[in-house]
mmCIF file of the N, C-alpha and C atoms, coordinates in Angstrom:
data_MODEL
# 
_entry.id   MODEL 
# 
loop_
_atom_site.group_PDB 
_atom_site.id 
_atom_site.type_symbol 
_atom_site.label_atom_id 
_atom_site.label_alt_id 
_atom_site.label_comp_id 
_atom_site.label_asym_id 
_atom_site.label_entity_id 
_atom_site.label_seq_id 
_atom_site.pdbx_PDB_ins_code 
_atom_site.Cartn_x 
_atom_site.Cartn_y 
_atom_site.Cartn_z 
_atom_site.occupancy 
_atom_site.B_iso_or_equiv 
_atom_site.pdbx_formal_charge 
_atom_site.auth_seq_id 
_atom_site.auth_comp_id 
_atom_site.auth_asym_id 
_atom_site.auth_atom_id 
_atom_site.pdbx_PDB_model_num 
ATOM 1   N N  . MET A 1 1  ? -20.947 81.554 -51.868 1.00 0.00 ? 1  MET A N  1 
ATOM 2   C CA . MET A 1 1  ? -20.435 80.300 -52.417 1.00 0.00 ? 1  MET A CA 1 
ATOM 3   C C  . MET A 1 1  ? -20.078 79.399 -51.236 1.00 0.00 ? 1  MET A C  1 
ATOM 4   N N  . THR A 1 2  ? -20.346 78.132 -51.405 1.00 0.00 ? 2  THR A N  1 
ATOM 5   C CA . THR A 1 2  ? -20.068 77.162 -50.348 1.00 0.00 ? 2  THR A CA 1 
ATOM 6   C C  . THR A 1 2  ? -18.577 76.858 -50.256 1.00 0.00 ? 2  THR A C  1 
ATOM 7   N N  . GLU A 1 3  ? -18.140 76.465 -49.098 1.00 0.00 ? 3  GLU A N  1 
ATOM 8   C CA . GLU A 1 3  ? -16.739 76.095 -48.902 1.00 0.00 ? 3  GLU A CA 1 
ATOM 9   C C  . GLU A 1 3  ? -16.528 74.593 -49.097 1.00 0.00 ? 3  GLU A C  1 
ATOM 10  N N  . ASN A 1 4  ? -17.601 73.845 -49.310 1.00 0.00 ? 4  ASN A N  1 
ATOM 11  C CA . ASN A 1 4  ? -17.528 72.393 -49.403 1.00 0.00 ? 4  ASN A CA 1 
ATOM 12  C C  . ASN A 1 4  ? -17.836 71.928 -50.821 1.00 0.00 ? 4  ASN A C  1 
ATOM 13  N N  . PRO A 1 5  ? -16.815 71.618 -51.631 1.00 0.00 ? 5  PRO A N  1 
ATOM 14  C CA . PRO A 1 5  ? -17.061 71.196 -53.015 1.00 0.00 ? 5  PRO A CA 1 
ATOM 15  C C  . PRO A 1 5  ? -17.714 69.825 -53.133 1.00 0.00 ? 5  PRO A C  1 
ATOM 16  N N  . ASP A 1 6  ? -17.924 69.151 -51.994 1.00 0.00 ? 6  ASP A N  1 
ATOM 17  C CA . ASP A 1 6  ? -18.607 67.861 -52.018 1.00 0.00 ? 6  ASP A CA 1 
ATOM 18  C C  . ASP A 1 6  ? -20.073 67.986 -51.604 1.00 0.00 ? 6  ASP A C  1 
ATOM 19  N N  . GLN A 1 7  ? -20.553 69.212 -51.449 1.00 0.00 ? 7  GLN A N  1 
ATOM 20  C CA . GLN A 1 7  ? -21.949 69.413 -51.091 1.00 0.00 ? 7  GLN A CA 1 
ATOM 21  C C  . GLN A 1 7  ? -22.824 68.837 -52.194 1.00 0.00 ? 7  GLN A C  1 
ATOM 22  N N  . LEU A 1 8  ? -23.950 68.272 -51.824 1.00 0.00 ? 8  LEU A N  1 
ATOM 23  C CA . LEU A 1 8  ? -24.848 67.620 -52.764 1.00 0.00 ? 8  LEU A CA 1 
ATOM 24  C C  . LEU A 1 8  ? -26.010 68.532 -53.134 1.00 0.00 ? 8  LEU A C  1 
ATOM 25  N N  . PHE A 1 9  ? -26.315 68.573 -54.424 1.00 0.00 ? 9  PHE A N  1 
ATOM 26  C CA . PHE A 1 9  ? -27.418 69.378 -54.932 1.00 0.00 ? 9  PHE A CA 1 
ATOM 27  C C  . PHE A 1 9  ? -28.260 68.540 -55.883 1.00 0.00 ? 9  PHE A C  1 
ATOM 28  N N  . THR A 1 10 ? -29.552 68.828 -55.933 1.00 0.00 ? 10 THR A N  1 
ATOM 29  C CA . THR A 1 10 ? -30.442 68.212 -56.913 1.00 0.00 ? 10 THR A CA 1 
ATOM 30  C C  . THR A 1 10 ? -30.587 69.169 -58.096 1.00 0.00 ? 10 THR A C  1 
ATOM 31  N N  . LYS A 1 11 ? -31.140 68.676 -59.190 1.00 0.00 ? 11 LYS A N  1 
ATOM 32  C CA . LYS A 1 11 ? -31.406 69.556 -60.335 1.00 0.00 ? 11 LYS A CA 1 
ATOM 33  C C  . LYS A 1 11 ? -32.383 70.655 -59.928 1.00 0.00 ? 11 LYS A C  1 
ATOM 34  N N  . GLU A 1 12 ? -33.299 70.319 -59.033 1.00 0.00 ? 12 GLU A N  1 
ATOM 35  C CA . GLU A 1 12 ? -34.256 71.317 -58.547 1.00 0.00 ? 12 GLU A CA 1 
ATOM 36  C C  . GLU A 1 12 ? -33.533 72.427 -57.773 1.00 0.00 ? 12 GLU A C  1 
ATOM 37  N N  . ASP A 1 13 ? -32.568 72.047 -56.945 1.00 0.00 ? 13 ASP A N  1 
ATOM 38  C CA . ASP A 1 13 ? -31.774 73.050 -56.220 1.00 0.00 ? 13 ASP A CA 1 
ATOM 39  C C  . ASP A 1 13 ? -31.109 74.009 -57.204 1.00 0.00 ? 13 ASP A C  1 
ATOM 40  N N  . VAL A 1 14 ? -30.463 73.448 -58.191 1.00 0.00 ? 14 VAL A N  1 
ATOM 41  C CA . VAL A 1 14 ? -29.714 74.248 -59.164 1.00 0.00 ? 14 VAL A CA 1 
ATOM 42  C C  . VAL A 1 14 ? -30.649 75.141 -59.978 1.00 0.00 ? 14 VAL A C  1 
ATOM 43  N N  . SER A 1 15 ? -31.823 74.643 -60.300 1.00 0.00 ? 15 SER A N  1 
ATOM 44  C CA . SER A 1 15 ? -32.758 75.397 -61.148 1.00 0.00 ? 15 SER A CA 1 
ATOM 45  C C  . SER A 1 15 ? -33.179 76.731 -60.531 1.00 0.00 ? 15 SER A C  1 
ATOM 46  N N  . LYS A 1 16 ? -33.044 76.876 -59.240 1.00 0.00 ? 16 LYS A N  1 
ATOM 47  C CA . LYS A 1 16 ? -33.431 78.119 -58.553 1.00 0.00 ? 16 LYS A CA 1 
ATOM 48  C C  . LYS A 1 16 ? -32.385 79.223 -58.716 1.00 0.00 ? 16 LYS A C  1 
ATOM 49  N N  . HIS A 1 17 ? -31.241 78.877 -59.251 1.00 0.00 ? 17 HIS A N  1 
ATOM 50  C CA . HIS A 1 17 ? -30.123 79.820 -59.393 1.00 0.00 ? 17 HIS A CA 1 
ATOM 51  C C  . HIS A 1 17 ? -29.916 80.141 -60.869 1.00 0.00 ? 17 HIS A C  1 
ATOM 52  N N  . ASN A 1 18 ? -30.848 80.902 -61.422 1.00 0.00 ? 18 ASN A N  1 
ATOM 53  C CA . ASN A 1 18 ? -30.866 81.129 -62.867 1.00 0.00 ? 18 ASN A CA 1 
ATOM 54  C C  . ASN A 1 18 ? -30.947 82.606 -63.255 1.00 0.00 ? 18 ASN A C  1 
ATOM 55  N N  . GLN A 1 19 ? -30.329 83.447 -62.440 1.00 0.00 ? 19 GLN A N  1 
ATOM 56  C CA . GLN A 1 19 ? -30.360 84.886 -62.678 1.00 0.00 ? 19 GLN A CA 1 
ATOM 57  C C  . GLN A 1 19 ? -28.937 85.446 -62.769 1.00 0.00 ? 19 GLN A C  1 
ATOM 58  N N  . PRO A 1 20 ? -28.785 86.619 -63.350 1.00 0.00 ? 20 PRO A N  1 
ATOM 59  C CA . PRO A 1 20 ? -27.439 87.208 -63.458 1.00 0.00 ? 20 PRO A CA 1 
ATOM 60  C C  . PRO A 1 20 ? -26.748 87.440 -62.114 1.00 0.00 ? 20 PRO A C  1 
ATOM 61  N N  . ASP A 1 21 ? -27.508 87.630 -61.064 1.00 0.00 ? 21 ASP A N  1 
ATOM 62  C CA . ASP A 1 21 ? -26.898 87.843 -59.754 1.00 0.00 ? 21 ASP A CA 1 
ATOM 63  C C  . ASP A 1 21 ? -26.823 86.561 -58.926 1.00 0.00 ? 21 ASP A C  1 
ATOM 64  N N  . ASP A 1 22 ? -27.176 85.435 -59.549 1.00 0.00 ? 22 ASP A N  1 
ATOM 65  C CA . ASP A 1 22 ? -27.170 84.130 -58.868 1.00 0.00 ? 22 ASP A CA 1 
ATOM 66  C C  . ASP A 1 22 ? -27.230 83.047 -59.945 1.00 0.00 ? 22 ASP A C  1 
ATOM 67  N N  . CYS A 1 23 ? -26.082 82.687 -60.489 1.00 0.00 ? 23 CYS A N  1 
ATOM 68  C CA . CYS A 1 23 ? -26.027 81.831 -61.671 1.00 0.00 ? 23 CYS A CA 1 
ATOM 69  C C  . CYS A 1 23 ? -25.233 80.550 -61.408 1.00 0.00 ? 23 CYS A C  1 
ATOM 70  N N  . TRP A 1 24 ? -25.956 79.444 -61.330 1.00 0.00 ? 24 TRP A N  1 
ATOM 71  C CA . TRP A 1 24 ? -25.323 78.135 -61.165 1.00 0.00 ? 24 TRP A CA 1 
ATOM 72  C C  . TRP A 1 24 ? -25.536 77.334 -62.432 1.00 0.00 ? 24 TRP A C  1 
ATOM 73  N N  . ILE A 1 25 ? -24.576 76.465 -62.733 1.00 0.00 ? 25 ILE A N  1 
ATOM 74  C CA . ILE A 1 25 ? -24.696 75.552 -63.868 1.00 0.00 ? 25 ILE A CA 1 
ATOM 75  C C  . ILE A 1 25 ? -24.197 74.163 -63.456 1.00 0.00 ? 25 ILE A C  1 
ATOM 76  N N  . ILE A 1 26 ? -24.605 73.186 -64.237 1.00 0.00 ? 26 ILE A N  1 
ATOM 77  C CA . ILE A 1 26 ? -24.149 71.805 -64.046 1.00 0.00 ? 26 ILE A CA 1 
ATOM 78  C C  . ILE A 1 26 ? -23.310 71.428 -65.253 1.00 0.00 ? 26 ILE A C  1 
ATOM 79  N N  . ILE A 1 27 ? -22.126 70.873 -64.998 1.00 0.00 ? 27 ILE A N  1 
ATOM 80  C CA . ILE A 1 27 ? -21.286 70.312 -66.055 1.00 0.00 ? 27 ILE A CA 1 
ATOM 81  C C  . ILE A 1 27 ? -20.739 68.999 -65.532 1.00 0.00 ? 27 ILE A C  1 
ATOM 82  N N  . GLU A 1 28 ? -21.054 67.928 -66.259 1.00 0.00 ? 28 GLU A N  1 
ATOM 83  C CA . GLU A 1 28 ? -20.561 66.587 -65.923 1.00 0.00 ? 28 GLU A CA 1 
ATOM 84  C C  . GLU A 1 28 ? -20.813 66.241 -64.458 1.00 0.00 ? 28 GLU A C  1 
ATOM 85  N N  . ASP A 1 29 ? -22.056 66.477 -64.015 1.00 0.00 ? 29 ASP A N  1 
ATOM 86  C CA . ASP A 1 29 ? -22.524 66.140 -62.660 1.00 0.00 ? 29 ASP A CA 1 
ATOM 87  C C  . ASP A 1 29 ? -21.843 66.926 -61.547 1.00 0.00 ? 29 ASP A C  1 
ATOM 88  N N  . ASN A 1 30 ? -21.183 68.011 -61.896 1.00 0.00 ? 30 ASN A N  1 
ATOM 89  C CA . ASN A 1 30 ? -20.627 68.932 -60.904 1.00 0.00 ? 30 ASN A CA 1 
ATOM 90  C C  . ASN A 1 30 ? -21.424 70.227 -60.984 1.00 0.00 ? 30 ASN A C  1 
ATOM 91  N N  . VAL A 1 31 ? -21.578 70.885 -59.843 1.00 0.00 ? 31 VAL A N  1 
ATOM 92  C CA . VAL A 1 31 ? -22.337 72.131 -59.773 1.00 0.00 ? 31 VAL A CA 1 
ATOM 93  C C  . VAL A 1 31 ? -21.356 73.284 -59.572 1.00 0.00 ? 31 VAL A C  1 
ATOM 94  N N  . TYR A 1 32 ? -21.530 74.319 -60.394 1.00 0.00 ? 32 TYR A N  1 
ATOM 95  C CA . TYR A 1 32 ? -20.642 75.470 -60.357 1.00 0.00 ? 32 TYR A CA 1 
ATOM 96  C C  . TYR A 1 32 ? -21.459 76.747 -60.165 1.00 0.00 ? 32 TYR A C  1 
ATOM 97  N N  . ASP A 1 33 ? -20.964 77.629 -59.309 1.00 0.00 ? 33 ASP A N  1 
ATOM 98  C CA . ASP A 1 33 ? -21.537 78.958 -59.167 1.00 0.00 ? 33 ASP A CA 1 
ATOM 99  C C  . ASP A 1 33 ? -20.669 79.885 -60.018 1.00 0.00 ? 33 ASP A C  1 
ATOM 100 N N  . VAL A 1 34 ? -21.175 80.235 -61.183 1.00 0.00 ? 34 VAL A N  1 
ATOM 101 C CA . VAL A 1 34 ? -20.400 81.042 -62.129 1.00 0.00 ? 34 VAL A CA 1 
ATOM 102 C C  . VAL A 1 34 ? -20.814 82.514 -62.125 1.00 0.00 ? 34 VAL A C  1 
ATOM 103 N N  . THR A 1 35 ? -21.527 82.923 -61.094 1.00 0.00 ? 35 THR A N  1 
ATOM 104 C CA . THR A 1 35 ? -22.008 84.300 -60.998 1.00 0.00 ? 35 THR A CA 1 
ATOM 105 C C  . THR A 1 35 ? -20.880 85.304 -61.179 1.00 0.00 ? 35 THR A C  1 
ATOM 106 N N  . LYS A 1 36 ? -19.785 85.105 -60.487 1.00 0.00 ? 36 LYS A N  1 
ATOM 107 C CA . LYS A 1 36 ? -18.671 86.059 -60.544 1.00 0.00 ? 36 LYS A CA 1 
ATOM 108 C C  . LYS A 1 36 ? -17.850 85.923 -61.825 1.00 0.00 ? 36 LYS A C  1 
ATOM 109 N N  . PHE A 1 37 ? -18.125 84.894 -62.623 1.00 0.00 ? 37 PHE A N  1 
ATOM 110 C CA . PHE A 1 37 ? -17.381 84.656 -63.858 1.00 0.00 ? 37 PHE A CA 1 
ATOM 111 C C  . PHE A 1 37 ? -18.114 85.206 -65.089 1.00 0.00 ? 37 PHE A C  1 
ATOM 112 N N  . LEU A 1 38 ? -19.371 85.587 -64.930 1.00 0.00 ? 38 LEU A N  1 
ATOM 113 C CA . LEU A 1 38 ? -20.181 85.996 -66.077 1.00 0.00 ? 38 LEU A CA 1 
ATOM 114 C C  . LEU A 1 38 ? -19.497 87.050 -66.951 1.00 0.00 ? 38 LEU A C  1 
ATOM 115 N N  . ASP A 1 39 ? -18.985 88.095 -66.338 1.00 0.00 ? 39 ASP A N  1 
ATOM 116 C CA . ASP A 1 39 ? -18.383 89.182 -67.126 1.00 0.00 ? 39 ASP A CA 1 
ATOM 117 C C  . ASP A 1 39 ? -17.006 88.838 -67.672 1.00 0.00 ? 39 ASP A C  1 
ATOM 118 N N  . ASP A 1 40 ? -16.395 87.764 -67.167 1.00 0.00 ? 40 ASP A N  1 
ATOM 119 C CA . ASP A 1 40 ? -15.069 87.367 -67.622 1.00 0.00 ? 40 ASP A CA 1 
ATOM 120 C C  . ASP A 1 40 ? -15.100 86.220 -68.636 1.00 0.00 ? 40 ASP A C  1 
ATOM 121 N N  . HIS A 1 41 ? -16.265 85.622 -68.844 1.00 0.00 ? 41 HIS A N  1 
ATOM 122 C CA . HIS A 1 41 ? -16.360 84.480 -69.758 1.00 0.00 ? 41 HIS A CA 1 
ATOM 123 C C  . HIS A 1 41 ? -16.009 84.917 -71.178 1.00 0.00 ? 41 HIS A C  1 
ATOM 124 N N  . PRO A 1 42 ? -15.026 84.262 -71.793 1.00 0.00 ? 42 PRO A N  1 
ATOM 125 C CA . PRO A 1 42 ? -14.585 84.660 -73.133 1.00 0.00 ? 42 PRO A CA 1 
ATOM 126 C C  . PRO A 1 42 ? -15.692 84.652 -74.189 1.00 0.00 ? 42 PRO A C  1 
ATOM 127 N N  . GLY A 1 43 ? -16.689 83.798 -74.006 1.00 0.00 ? 43 GLY A N  1 
ATOM 128 C CA . GLY A 1 43 ? -17.794 83.730 -74.966 1.00 0.00 ? 43 GLY A CA 1 
ATOM 129 C C  . GLY A 1 43 ? -18.927 84.684 -74.649 1.00 0.00 ? 43 GLY A C  1 
ATOM 130 N N  . GLY A 1 44 ? -18.774 85.452 -73.580 1.00 0.00 ? 44 GLY A N  1 
ATOM 131 C CA . GLY A 1 44 ? -19.803 86.405 -73.184 1.00 0.00 ? 44 GLY A CA 1 
ATOM 132 C C  . GLY A 1 44 ? -20.717 85.847 -72.104 1.00 0.00 ? 44 GLY A C  1 
ATOM 133 N N  . ARG A 1 45 ? -21.282 86.730 -71.344 1.00 0.00 ? 45 ARG A N  1 
ATOM 134 C CA . ARG A 1 45 ? -22.146 86.340 -70.234 1.00 0.00 ? 45 ARG A CA 1 
ATOM 135 C C  . ARG A 1 45 ? -23.450 85.691 -70.707 1.00 0.00 ? 45 ARG A C  1 
ATOM 136 N N  . ASP A 1 46 ? -23.963 86.115 -71.879 1.00 0.00 ? 46 ASP A N  1 
ATOM 137 C CA . ASP A 1 46 ? -25.248 85.592 -72.359 1.00 0.00 ? 46 ASP A CA 1 
ATOM 138 C C  . ASP A 1 46 ? -25.230 84.085 -72.551 1.00 0.00 ? 46 ASP A C  1 
ATOM 139 N N  . ILE A 1 47 ? -24.114 83.566 -72.986 1.00 0.00 ? 47 ILE A N  1 
ATOM 140 C CA . ILE A 1 47 ? -23.973 82.113 -73.195 1.00 0.00 ? 47 ILE A CA 1 
ATOM 141 C C  . ILE A 1 47 ? -24.206 81.376 -71.881 1.00 0.00 ? 47 ILE A C  1 
ATOM 142 N N  . LEU A 1 48 ? -23.620 81.871 -70.807 1.00 0.00 ? 48 LEU A N  1 
ATOM 143 C CA . LEU A 1 48 ? -23.800 81.229 -69.501 1.00 0.00 ? 48 LEU A CA 1 
ATOM 144 C C  . LEU A 1 48 ? -25.211 81.438 -68.978 1.00 0.00 ? 48 LEU A C  1 
ATOM 145 N N  . LEU A 1 49 ? -25.761 82.611 -69.199 1.00 0.00 ? 49 LEU A N  1 
ATOM 146 C CA . LEU A 1 49 ? -27.110 82.882 -68.710 1.00 0.00 ? 49 LEU A CA 1 
ATOM 147 C C  . LEU A 1 49 ? -28.161 82.047 -69.427 1.00 0.00 ? 49 LEU A C  1 
ATOM 148 N N  . GLU A 1 50 ? -27.891 81.662 -70.668 1.00 0.00 ? 50 GLU A N  1 
ATOM 149 C CA . GLU A 1 50 ? -28.830 80.810 -71.404 1.00 0.00 ? 50 GLU A CA 1 
ATOM 150 C C  . GLU A 1 50 ? -29.003 79.452 -70.738 1.00 0.00 ? 50 GLU A C  1 
ATOM 151 N N  . CYS A 1 51 ? -27.960 78.979 -70.086 1.00 0.00 ? 51 CYS A N  1 
ATOM 152 C CA . CYS A 1 51 ? -28.063 77.659 -69.449 1.00 0.00 ? 51 CYS A CA 1 
ATOM 153 C C  . CYS A 1 51 ? -28.050 77.759 -67.926 1.00 0.00 ? 51 CYS A C  1 
ATOM 154 N N  . ALA A 1 52 ? -28.209 78.959 -67.398 1.00 0.00 ? 52 ALA A N  1 
ATOM 155 C CA . ALA A 1 52 ? -28.234 79.146 -65.946 1.00 0.00 ? 52 ALA A CA 1 
ATOM 156 C C  . ALA A 1 52 ? -29.323 78.287 -65.313 1.00 0.00 ? 52 ALA A C  1 
ATOM 157 N N  . GLY A 1 53 ? -28.949 77.593 -64.248 1.00 0.00 ? 53 GLY A N  1 
ATOM 158 C CA . GLY A 1 53 ? -29.899 76.744 -63.538 1.00 0.00 ? 53 GLY A CA 1 
ATOM 159 C C  . GLY A 1 53 ? -30.132 75.397 -64.185 1.00 0.00 ? 53 GLY A C  1 
ATOM 160 N N  . THR A 1 54 ? -29.338 75.061 -65.199 1.00 0.00 ? 54 THR A N  1 
ATOM 161 C CA . THR A 1 54 ? -29.547 73.796 -65.915 1.00 0.00 ? 54 THR A CA 1 
ATOM 162 C C  . THR A 1 54 ? -28.220 73.057 -66.123 1.00 0.00 ? 54 THR A C  1 
ATOM 163 N N  . ASP A 1 55 ? -28.344 71.896 -66.735 1.00 0.00 ? 55 ASP A N  1 
ATOM 164 C CA . ASP A 1 55 ? -27.175 71.097 -67.097 1.00 0.00 ? 55 ASP A CA 1 
ATOM 165 C C  . ASP A 1 55 ? -26.710 71.542 -68.474 1.00 0.00 ? 55 ASP A C  1 
ATOM 166 N N  . CYS A 1 56 ? -25.507 72.084 -68.544 1.00 0.00 ? 56 CYS A N  1 
ATOM 167 C CA . CYS A 1 56 ? -24.981 72.549 -69.830 1.00 0.00 ? 56 CYS A CA 1 
ATOM 168 C C  . CYS A 1 56 ? -23.780 71.713 -70.278 1.00 0.00 ? 56 CYS A C  1 
ATOM 169 N N  . THR A 1 57 ? -23.753 70.464 -69.843 1.00 0.00 ? 57 THR A N  1 
ATOM 170 C CA . THR A 1 57 ? -22.652 69.569 -70.200 1.00 0.00 ? 57 THR A CA 1 
ATOM 171 C C  . THR A 1 57 ? -22.486 69.454 -71.713 1.00 0.00 ? 57 THR A C  1 
ATOM 172 N N  . THR A 1 58 ? -23.579 69.231 -72.421 1.00 0.00 ? 58 THR A N  1 
ATOM 173 C CA . THR A 1 58 ? -23.501 69.051 -73.874 1.00 0.00 ? 58 THR A CA 1 
ATOM 174 C C  . THR A 1 58 ? -22.947 70.300 -74.541 1.00 0.00 ? 58 THR A C  1 
ATOM 175 N N  . ASP A 1 59 ? -23.454 71.461 -74.148 1.00 0.00 ? 59 ASP A N  1 
ATOM 176 C CA . ASP A 1 59 ? -22.959 72.712 -74.727 1.00 0.00 ? 59 ASP A CA 1 
ATOM 177 C C  . ASP A 1 59 ? -21.479 72.906 -74.425 1.00 0.00 ? 59 ASP A C  1 
ATOM 178 N N  . PHE A 1 60 ? -21.082 72.612 -73.192 1.00 0.00 ? 60 PHE A N  1 
ATOM 179 C CA . PHE A 1 60 ? -19.683 72.758 -72.782 1.00 0.00 ? 60 PHE A CA 1 
ATOM 180 C C  . PHE A 1 60 ? -18.783 71.856 -73.624 1.00 0.00 ? 60 PHE A C  1 
ATOM 181 N N  . ARG A 1 61 ? -19.213 70.627 -73.819 1.00 0.00 ? 61 ARG A N  1 
ATOM 182 C CA . ARG A 1 61 ? -18.422 69.682 -74.624 1.00 0.00 ? 61 ARG A CA 1 
ATOM 183 C C  . ARG A 1 61 ? -18.393 70.085 -76.088 1.00 0.00 ? 61 ARG A C  1 
ATOM 184 N N  . ASP A 1 62 ? -19.537 70.531 -76.615 1.00 0.00 ? 62 ASP A N  1 
ATOM 185 C CA . ASP A 1 62 ? -19.639 70.888 -78.033 1.00 0.00 ? 62 ASP A CA 1 
ATOM 186 C C  . ASP A 1 62 ? -18.698 72.030 -78.412 1.00 0.00 ? 62 ASP A C  1 
ATOM 187 N N  . VAL A 1 63 ? -18.459 72.938 -77.489 1.00 0.00 ? 63 VAL A N  1 
ATOM 188 C CA . VAL A 1 63 ? -17.565 74.064 -77.761 1.00 0.00 ? 63 VAL A CA 1 
ATOM 189 C C  . VAL A 1 63 ? -16.120 73.595 -77.829 1.00 0.00 ? 63 VAL A C  1 
ATOM 190 N N  . GLY A 1 64 ? -15.823 72.494 -77.155 1.00 0.00 ? 64 GLY A N  1 
ATOM 191 C CA . GLY A 1 64 ? -14.455 71.976 -77.176 1.00 0.00 ? 64 GLY A CA 1 
ATOM 192 C C  . GLY A 1 64 ? -13.516 72.768 -76.291 1.00 0.00 ? 64 GLY A C  1 
ATOM 193 N N  . HIS A 1 65 ? -13.940 73.006 -75.062 1.00 0.00 ? 65 HIS A N  1 
ATOM 194 C CA . HIS A 1 65 ? -13.115 73.771 -74.123 1.00 0.00 ? 65 HIS A CA 1 
ATOM 195 C C  . HIS A 1 65 ? -11.756 73.102 -73.911 1.00 0.00 ? 65 HIS A C  1 
ATOM 196 N N  . SER A 1 66 ? -10.767 73.923 -73.741 1.00 0.00 ? 66 SER A N  1 
ATOM 197 C CA . SER A 1 66 ? -9.398  73.442 -73.542 1.00 0.00 ? 66 SER A CA 1 
ATOM 198 C C  . SER A 1 66 ? -9.215  72.865 -72.141 1.00 0.00 ? 66 SER A C  1 
ATOM 199 N N  . VAL A 1 67 ? -8.086  72.210 -71.943 1.00 0.00 ? 67 VAL A N  1 
ATOM 200 C CA . VAL A 1 67 ? -7.723  71.702 -70.618 1.00 0.00 ? 67 VAL A CA 1 
ATOM 201 C C  . VAL A 1 67 ? -7.602  72.868 -69.646 1.00 0.00 ? 67 VAL A C  1 
ATOM 202 N N  . ASP A 1 68 ? -7.050  73.975 -70.110 1.00 0.00 ? 68 ASP A N  1 
ATOM 203 C CA . ASP A 1 68 ? -6.933  75.154 -69.258 1.00 0.00 ? 68 ASP A CA 1 
ATOM 204 C C  . ASP A 1 68 ? -8.306  75.648 -68.806 1.00 0.00 ? 68 ASP A C  1 
ATOM 205 N N  . ALA A 1 69 ? -9.261  75.662 -69.710 1.00 0.00 ? 69 ALA A N  1 
ATOM 206 C CA . ALA A 1 69 ? -10.614 76.104 -69.361 1.00 0.00 ? 69 ALA A CA 1 
ATOM 207 C C  . ALA A 1 69 ? -11.237 75.164 -68.337 1.00 0.00 ? 69 ALA A C  1 
ATOM 208 N N  . ARG A 1 70 ? -11.023 73.868 -68.524 1.00 0.00 ? 70 ARG A N  1 
ATOM 209 C CA . ARG A 1 70 ? -11.550 72.890 -67.563 1.00 0.00 ? 70 ARG A CA 1 
ATOM 210 C C  . ARG A 1 70 ? -10.901 73.074 -66.193 1.00 0.00 ? 70 ARG A C  1 
ATOM 211 N N  . ASN A 1 71 ? -9.610  73.330 -66.181 1.00 0.00 ? 71 ASN A N  1 
ATOM 212 C CA . ASN A 1 71 ? -8.914  73.550 -64.908 1.00 0.00 ? 71 ASN A CA 1 
ATOM 213 C C  . ASN A 1 71 ? -9.374  74.847 -64.242 1.00 0.00 ? 71 ASN A C  1 
ATOM 214 N N  . TYR A 1 72 ? -9.625  75.863 -65.028 1.00 0.00 ? 72 TYR A N  1 
ATOM 215 C CA . TYR A 1 72 ? -10.082 77.146 -64.506 1.00 0.00 ? 72 TYR A CA 1 
ATOM 216 C C  . TYR A 1 72 ? -11.458 77.009 -63.844 1.00 0.00 ? 72 TYR A C  1 
ATOM 217 N N  . LEU A 1 73 ? -12.279 76.155 -64.403 1.00 0.00 ? 73 LEU A N  1 
ATOM 218 C CA . LEU A 1 73 ? -13.632 75.924 -63.908 1.00 0.00 ? 73 LEU A CA 1 
ATOM 219 C C  . LEU A 1 73 ? -13.645 75.390 -62.474 1.00 0.00 ? 73 LEU A C  1 
ATOM 220 N N  . ILE A 1 74 ? -12.611 74.679 -62.095 1.00 0.00 ? 74 ILE A N  1 
ATOM 221 C CA . ILE A 1 74 ? -12.548 74.035 -60.778 1.00 0.00 ? 74 ILE A CA 1 
ATOM 222 C C  . ILE A 1 74 ? -12.778 75.031 -59.648 1.00 0.00 ? 74 ILE A C  1 
ATOM 223 N N  . LYS A 1 75 ? -12.285 76.238 -59.790 1.00 0.00 ? 75 LYS A N  1 
ATOM 224 C CA . LYS A 1 75 ? -12.405 77.195 -58.680 1.00 0.00 ? 75 LYS A CA 1 
ATOM 225 C C  . LYS A 1 75 ? -13.844 77.664 -58.457 1.00 0.00 ? 75 LYS A C  1 
ATOM 226 N N  . TYR A 1 76 ? -14.743 77.370 -59.391 1.00 0.00 ? 76 TYR A N  1 
ATOM 227 C CA . TYR A 1 76 ? -16.145 77.745 -59.243 1.00 0.00 ? 76 TYR A CA 1 
ATOM 228 C C  . TYR A 1 76 ? -17.019 76.581 -58.769 1.00 0.00 ? 76 TYR A C  1 
ATOM 229 N N  . LYS A 1 77 ? -16.416 75.426 -58.576 1.00 0.00 ? 77 LYS A N  1 
ATOM 230 C CA . LYS A 1 77 ? -17.173 74.256 -58.151 1.00 0.00 ? 77 LYS A CA 1 
ATOM 231 C C  . LYS A 1 77 ? -17.667 74.433 -56.712 1.00 0.00 ? 77 LYS A C  1 
ATOM 232 N N  . ILE A 1 78 ? -18.979 74.197 -56.534 1.00 0.00 ? 78 ILE A N  1 
ATOM 233 C CA . ILE A 1 78 ? -19.557 74.311 -55.196 1.00 0.00 ? 78 ILE A CA 1 
ATOM 234 C C  . ILE A 1 78 ? -20.132 72.984 -54.700 1.00 0.00 ? 78 ILE A C  1 
ATOM 235 N N  . GLY A 1 79 ? -20.212 71.987 -55.579 1.00 0.00 ? 79 GLY A N  1 
ATOM 236 C CA . GLY A 1 79 ? -20.760 70.714 -55.151 1.00 0.00 ? 79 GLY A CA 1 
ATOM 237 C C  . GLY A 1 79 ? -20.952 69.763 -56.308 1.00 0.00 ? 79 GLY A C  1 
ATOM 238 N N  . VAL A 1 80 ? -21.673 68.698 -56.023 1.00 0.00 ? 80 VAL A N  1 
ATOM 239 C CA . VAL A 1 80 ? -21.939 67.675 -57.021 1.00 0.00 ? 80 VAL A CA 1 
ATOM 240 C C  . VAL A 1 80 ? -23.443 67.434 -57.111 1.00 0.00 ? 80 VAL A C  1 
ATOM 241 N N  . LEU A 1 81 ? -23.857 66.930 -58.248 1.00 0.00 ? 81 LEU A N  1 
ATOM 242 C CA . LEU A 1 81 ? -25.249 66.652 -58.513 1.00 0.00 ? 81 LEU A CA 1 
ATOM 243 C C  . LEU A 1 81 ? -25.641 65.298 -57.957 1.00 0.00 ? 81 LEU A C  1 
ATOM 244 N N  . VAL A 1 82 ? -26.770 65.249 -57.283 1.00 0.00 ? 82 VAL A N  1 
ATOM 245 C CA . VAL A 1 82 ? -27.330 63.992 -56.810 1.00 0.00 ? 82 VAL A CA 1 
ATOM 246 C C  . VAL A 1 82 ? -28.180 63.438 -57.935 1.00 0.00 ? 82 VAL A C  1 
ATOM 247 N N  . LEU A 1 83 ? -27.869 62.268 -58.395 1.00 0.00 ? 83 LEU A N  1 
ATOM 248 C CA . LEU A 1 83 ? -28.631 61.676 -59.506 1.00 0.00 ? 83 LEU A CA 1 
ATOM 249 C C  . LEU A 1 83 ? -29.807 60.871 -59.020 1.00 0.00 ? 83 LEU A C  1 
# 
């Protein structure tokens, strides 16, 4: 995981990280490495793996995640999406 949460990534960069041992997602133009969170995700790892390497903003919003969940997500942020 990168130490710089301002690192820039393209959708192509993120798309390469779509496996259980290397799982990145995009939410609201931020890039998260959720690999270490897969087994702890309350909705199960499969939900995250379905959108691994892609933008899952709509799915994230549709579930109605709490403020706590949004705050918890911050620790997995590795960068931002270049539009």
